[in-house]
N, C-alpha and C positions, 0 to 999 in steps of 0.2 A: 383724284380724281375717277381713280377706280372705285372705291367705295360712293359715289357719288350717283355713278353712270350706273351701279348695280342694282342699286336702288332704282332708281327713273326706268331701263332699260328691264329690271323683274318686274316692272308690274304689266308689264305685256307680255311676260313669259308664265305666268298664271293662269292657267284655263278659261277660269270664271271670269278674269280681267277680261282678258281677251275676247270672248265669245260674245262679252256685252257691248264693247266697243265695234264688235262687227254690226251686233243688233241693231246698235243706236247711230252707226253710220248709215245704214240702210234705211235708217227710221227720217232722216236728214235730206235723204235722196230722195224719200216720195214728195217733198216740197219742188221739187226740179224737175227737168228734163228727164232724168236718169229715175222717174218711178218704177217703173219695170226693174231694172236693177236694185233699187233700194228694197224691193218687195223680197227680192229674189235671197237680198243678203241677209234679211228680216230673217226670214224661214231657216235659214243656214244657219245662224248665228242661235235662236231658240232651239233648230235640230240639237247642235254642238252641247250646250248646254244640258238638255236632256238627256242625249248621250254620256256624257262624262259626270251626270248626276245622277243617272240609276242602272247605267250597268255596271261590272264589275273593271271596268279597264281601271280607276282608278288602283284596286285591289293589282290589277297585273302589271301596273307600272312601280308600285309600292315595293311588289314581293321581291323580287330580284335586288336589291337597297338592302332591304331588311335581311334579306339571307346574305349575301356576302359575306359575311364577317361570323361565325361560330361564339355561344356564350362562353364567357371566361371560364377558364379550368381550375382551380386551382394548384396549386403543386406544392413543393416541400418549400422553394424559397419564397419566403414572403414579398409583395410589392414594398419598393421603395417608399413609392406613391402617388397618386392619385389627381387627375387634371379633370376638375369639371367646366362642359363648355356650357356657356351662357348659353340661354333659348327658352327655357322655363320659366322665369320670371316674366310677369304681367308690369313693365317701368309704368303705366301711367295708372292702373290700380293703385301699385303699392306707393305712389309718390302720395296719392288722393289721399287713398285710406291708411297712409303712414303705419302700415302691414305689410310683409311681403307675401305678395302675392302670384300662388303657381299657374299657371296655363296648363296645358294638354299633355306638357311634355313634361311634368314635376317627377316622374321618373328617373329622371338625371339627378335632382336631389335626394329623391328618398333611397333609392340606392345607395348613393355616396355616403348619407350617413348610416346606413347597413353597414360599408364597407369602414369606414370611421373607426365604427365598435366593434368589428370583427379584430382590427389591426390596430392598435394602439399606438404603435411607434409609426403609424403612416403618417407621410405629410403631406397635405390637406392645400389643393391649391382650385379654387374659383378664379375662371376668366372669362370677363365679361363688364363689357363699357357699357355703352349704347347704343342699340343697332337700328335708331332709330335717327332719320333725316332731320328732325328736330327732338330734342331733349327735352324729355319729362321733366327733367330738374332730379331722377336719381340715378343712379346704375343699376345696372345686374348686382354685380357684386355686393352694392350695401345690401338690396335687399336681400340677396344670398347670407350677408352673415345675417342679415337680424333670423334668418330663418334658422341659419344653424345655435345660434344659439337658442333660439325658442326650442330647439331640440336636446339643448343639454349639453351642444359641443364648446369647450373652451375655447374662448377665442384666441388664445396662445397657438392653437393646431392649425386655425384657417390662414392661409395665405391666400392676399385676395390682387388680381392685376385687374383694374380698371377701366383701363386706357381702351383697351380692343373694339372693334367696330364690327371685325367682320371675323370668320373662322381663319382667315392667313395672316389677320392679328395675334388672334387668339395663340397663333402656333410660335409666332414670332417671339412675344410678349415674354410666353413661360419659359419658351426657353432661355431668355434673358434670365429667369428669375432661377429656374430650379437649376441651370448648371449640372445638368445630368454628369454622372461619373460612370466611367466602365463596370459594367457590370452590373449597374443599378437599373429596376424594374418601373416604370410607372405606367401605371395603368388609364387610360382616356376613355370616360363615361359621358356619353351622350347617345343621341339616340339610334337606335339600328339602322335607320334611310337615311341618318347621315354620317355616318360611320366611314361609309366608302371614299367619299370626298375627305372630310376632318383626317383621313391616316393616310391619304396621299396628299395632302398637306405637310402634315407634320414631319414628314418624311422627307419633304422636299427642304423643309427648314433644316433637318439635320437631326429632329429629334425622334427617338425610334422609342416608340410609345407601343403599348398591348392593346388591344382593342377590349374595350367593357360596353360591349351593346347593350340598350335597355330601350322600354318605351315601342316593343312592339305593335305594329297595327293592325297586323294582320295575325289568319291562326295557323297560312298555310296555304300550298298551293290549292286546296281545298276549296278558298275564297274564290276563284277564278269563276265562278261558275252560282256566286252569289250576287246578285244585282241587289242594289244598296233601295230601303224602302221611305228614304228623303233624301228631293235632288241635294240640299246641302251639304249631307254627310258624303254622299259619292263627289261633291266639286270639291269638300275638302279635303278628300283624299288625294283627288288629283292633281291639286293645287299642290300639293306636298310632295309629292311624287316627282311632277314635272318641275317644279323649282329645283329639287334636289341633281336631275337629267341635267338641265340647261346648266347649271352651275358645277357639277364635272366637266361640261363640256367647254363653259368657258376658263374656268381655271386652268384647264389643259391647255387649251388653243391659247393662253398668253401666259404659261411657263411656270403657272402658280400650283400644279400636281405635277406626282411623278409619274402619272399614268394616266389615260383616259378612264379606266374601271380598277381601279386598285384594290387588292384584296390579300387576302393572307401570303404572307412570306413564305416561299418555295423550303420548304426543310434544307436543308446544305444533303449530299451526297455523304452516303453512309461509308464511313472510316473506323475500323476498328478500332487502329493502332490508339486513335483519340476516344477511343469509346464513346459515342453521339449514336451509337446505335444498337438495338436491340437484335439479339441471337435468333433466328429464324426457329 
């Protein structure tokens, strides 16, 4: 029920949807004795659409999400495996065109290919079934496998998890398949704005992963002063950001993540007897 409820209620958590509904409700009221309130709602809805579409609000909302986890840094110990979260595949187009069709989050896939080629020993897991209420006849995992094969990645290097419908199920099902051992290093590859919620959920199910953020949408805090020149671009940025903020709140309120705004873990206190710190 959580999946279905999140999809239905999530429709109204997206600013562009909510503002259009407000304006349309106002238009309906024009036909009643509440016409004055209807005009006010219409104006309010259009104002909000313009505000979130042209102003830098979308960048302001998404920047803290993207900047929560730093880029992954290579160390002497190579990673054991990578987990690629679904969300970069257009299921409908992939099913219709019989080819792996990637969307604007395609860097999740291309960055994974780079990691696979850099670390030949990596275990590669893609997790993603269908995140749609109504199936398109193909899972993200199926399309992802086709993409990796097209990139020359041998099928025996790819582990598919094709039952999950949301990030919580991504984490739960991936843990069951990976069965990580003490000392294993698993990288989590997903969009930077999605990383806080994803890390919080993986921690909550007991899967200790390292953040490998990709697919940044802002250039930095300087974008706070840059308005959008197209309504659709600003609304798209606002929709993505608000969906994540609402998701963080909903998952935290229902006990599905370990913190309201998960971040990098604090390093342990310096203990020279265990050689876990550098000399000043």
